[in-house]
C-alpha positions, 0 to 999 in steps of 0.5 A: 186618786187610785182609791177613788178610781178603783171604787168607781170601777167596782160600781161598774161592769168589769172591762176585760183587759187587752191581750196579745193576739194568739196569732201574732209574732210576740205570742208565738215566742217560746220561753227561751226565745222570749228570754232572749229579749233583754232590757238595755241597762243604760235605758233604766228609769231614774238611772241618772238620778241621785236616788238609790233605785232604778227601774228596768222594764219587761217586754211582752211576748210568750206567756207574758201577754197582758200589757201594763201601763207604766207611769212616772209619778212626780209631784202628784202628776202621772206621766205615761212612760211610752213603749220604746223598742230601742230599750231592748235587744235580742241576742247581740242585736237590736230588737226586730221591728216585727217584735215591737209592742205597744206597752210593757209586761212589767218592771223590776227595781234595782238597788244597792241591796248587797251593800255595794254601789252596784244596783242588783235586782230588789223586787219584780212586778210581772204577771197578774198581781205577782211580785217577788223580792229577796234579801242580800245575797239571795236568789229569787224563790217564792212569790207574793200576790196582791190578791187571790180569789177563790183559790183552793175552792170548788169555784174557778180561781180568779187571778187579779191583775195589776194593770197600771203602775206608778213609779216615784223617783227615789229620794237622794240619800234614802234606800227606799222606793215607792210604787203605786198600782191599780188592780182589776179583776172580774170580781174585785178592784183595788188600789195598792201602795208599796214602800220598799226599804233595803236592809238586812231583809228587804221590807215591803210595806203594803197599803191597799184598798180592795172593793169586791164586785161580785160574790167571792167564796174566799178572798185571799189576803197577802197570798204567798206562792212557793214550791215544795217538791221533796224534803228530808221527810221523803227520804229523797227521790229515785233518780234525783241526786239532790236530797231536797228540792224546795223554795220553802219548807215550813209555814209559820204563824203567830196567833193573837195570844202569841202561840207560834205554830210551825207546819212543815210543807208537803207534796201530797199524793192528792191536793190538800187544803187546810185551814187554821182558825185565828182571831187576827193573826200577828203574822204568818210566812213561808220560810226556808229554814234549811240553809245548808247547801249539803242538803240541796247539792244544787249549784244552779238553783241555789235552793239553800239561798232562797228567801223566806217571806213574813207577813205582819198585819199592821191593823186588826184583821179580825176573825178568819183562817190562815189557809194552806193549799198544797198541790200534788206535783212531779215538777219543780217548775210548778208553784204548788204551795199557796198560803194566804189569809182569808177573812170571815167577812168582807165589808160591803164598802170593801177592805182597807189593809196595811201589812208589812212583808219581809223578804230575807234569811231570818225573818219573822219573830223567833220562838224560844226554840223552833223546828228545823227538820221533820223526818217520817219513817214508815215502820211495820204495817199501820205504823209510822215513826216521826223524828222532829228536831228543835233548836234555839235559845230555849234549849241551851239547857236540855235537861228536864225538857218534856214533849207535849204531844196530841194526836186526836183520835189516833194512838201514840205508841211511844214518845220521847225526847233526847238531846241532839249534840249535833244540832245543839237542840233536842230530837223528839220522836214518836210512833203513830198507829197510822191507819187513820187520819190524825192532826198531830201537834207537839211542843216542848215544855220545861216545868210550867214554861213552853220552850218551843213553837208548836209543831203541826202535821196532818197525817193522811194514810196512803190510800 
């Protein structure tokens, strides 16, 4: 049903979506005023059913200006869920008539994610094609998107929109939920299915068909969006008591041949786009590896409890590039990190995609040992020292471990590796003649055996 409709829309001119009138009362709401509009939990969809999930809706207003149509899908028959003002409150009272809308802005699913009978938030769909999820005991952090178009290219970025959702009643005795969605954009149409499963991590299995309508320079598949303001490599920031501020701290990928690559995230002086060529990735993700509260000291944001997200293709995605966009920012409210898969070619008849997303703490495959921190120490003019800590089961025995390091045309002045008794792993350190750009890579080896993932870092001298 949704696939045929998306294919038909792609063959016709794009129809712009409606939006709130800029002069209307809803559009004039500030961020804080819009947040005062709350959904009544007693009105939740599927609340009285025997399934594990219920759905709550978001109200239009403020920056949430694009209405979405919600359907209940039962036995293959969709029924529109009409807007109902009585579902919402403002402050301690009813929602005023002048703030009534004609549709909703999105929804969230609640379920027993934390093991008790209480239904906490599990996944949210709100705004463009954004959605976000988390694992047990976590706080929301990074987001995912259905699709990205020309992100990080000279062309204007386009934000596809989920304009309709179909919610299926959860089955009794199962900790799973189904959501279907239609996606629209001036240069692409799509149909998506999301199968949500609770566990040690929240698993979201995605099936999608995407039909391009116009020329696209970079079609971003399974995009992840996060925030990185500063971390241990930046030696803190003046005027901020917190040692680190980020939703994610590393981009990890696994290639077809099994190589694990770890790329620490940065807040660059200038916006940076980098690409890793791969022939059908096994997986990639934006991870929050540092879980120590002492390294954040934030009692409100709980950065130590932000989820990691891992994307695992369930089909051969062919040749392409894992693209990382790092945008310079001074604000922790800015999502300045984007990671996505960009295929080399898109078939004329569109893309058929299947992939699994895991949101939680320890998600994705684990190498024999992995990077837990990267520190950068400026030295004399033109030199910089790197200290990279590795931990993991591959380093139970730290004897006879050697560092394998490449730096392109840049010069390494000294390099060595030593046990770190405080982490139970090893610390690799080296000094770089840092007057020119360098693509740095390092991994650990014992004899003929690789015992770590590969650390990757693009060094760019300060202008």
